[in-house]
C-alpha positions as CSV (number, residue, x, y, z in Angstrom):
1,X,0.2,0.1,0.0
2,X,1.5,3.4,-0.9
3,X,2.5,5.9,1.8
4,X,-0.2,8.5,2.8
5,X,0.7,12.2,2.1
6,X,1.0,13.0,5.6
7,X,3.6,10.1,5.9
8,X,5.6,11.4,2.9
9,X,5.5,15.2,3.5
10,X,5.8,17.3,6.7
11,X,5.0,20.9,7.5
12,X,7.6,23.1,5.9
13,X,8.7,20.6,3.3
14,X,9.3,22.4,-0.1
15,X,7.3,20.7,-2.8
16,X,5.8,21.3,-6.5
17,X,2.3,20.9,-7.3
18,X,1.1,20.2,-10.8
19,X,-1.6,22.0,-12.5
20,X,-3.0,21.4,-16.1
21,X,-3.3,24.6,-18.1
22,X,-4.2,24.7,-21.4
23,X,-3.4,20.9,-22.1
24,X,0.0,21.0,-20.6
25,X,1.0,20.4,-17.2
26,X,2.9,23.2,-14.9
27,X,4.7,22.2,-11.7
28,X,4.4,25.4,-9.2
29,X,6.6,25.7,-6.0
30,X,5.1,25.9,-2.6
31,X,5.6,24.7,0.9
32,X,3.6,22.1,2.8
33,X,1.8,24.0,5.6
34,X,0.0,21.4,7.3
35,X,-1.7,18.0,7.2
36,X,-5.6,17.4,7.2
37,X,-6.6,13.9,6.3
38,X,-7.0,12.7,3.6
39,X,-4.5,15.4,2.2
40,X,-2.1,18.2,2.8
41,X,-2.4,22.1,2.7
42,X,0.3,23.5,0.4
43,X,0.8,27.5,0.0
44,X,2.3,28.2,-3.5
45,X,5.0,30.9,-4.0
46,X,2.2,33.3,-5.1
47,X,0.5,33.0,-1.8
48,X,-2.4,31.0,-2.7
49,X,-3.5,27.9,-0.7
50,X,-4.3,24.4,-2.1
51,X,-5.3,21.3,-0.5
52,X,-3.7,18.3,-2.4
53,X,-5.0,14.8,-2.0
54,X,-3.6,13.0,-5.1
55,X,0.1,11.7,-4.8
56,X,0.5,12.1,-8.6
57,X,-0.1,16.1,-8.0
58,X,2.7,16.7,-5.6
59,X,6.4,15.8,-5.7
60,X,9.5,17.0,-3.7
61,X,10.9,20.1,-4.8
62,X,14.2,18.4,-5.5
63,X,12.4,16.5,-8.4
64,X,12.3,19.8,-10.5
65,X,13.4,19.5,-14.0
66,X,11.6,15.9,-14.7
67,X,8.4,17.2,-16.5
68,X,8.7,14.6,-18.9
69,X,6.8,12.1,-16.8
């Protein structure tokens, strides 16, 4: 069974969240603010807050540059 988001990421972790825009994917930098099962609250660099529940939509910030997934 895959790990839950709250087991993978902690408050303060730098992450990237993917958004589908115009038929392409864009990864935006953010920081985990906290856990609220079943997901995580992430603040993006523009200050907006997002609730992420899908492990395919979030990755560690160090994964940058692998958009060919």
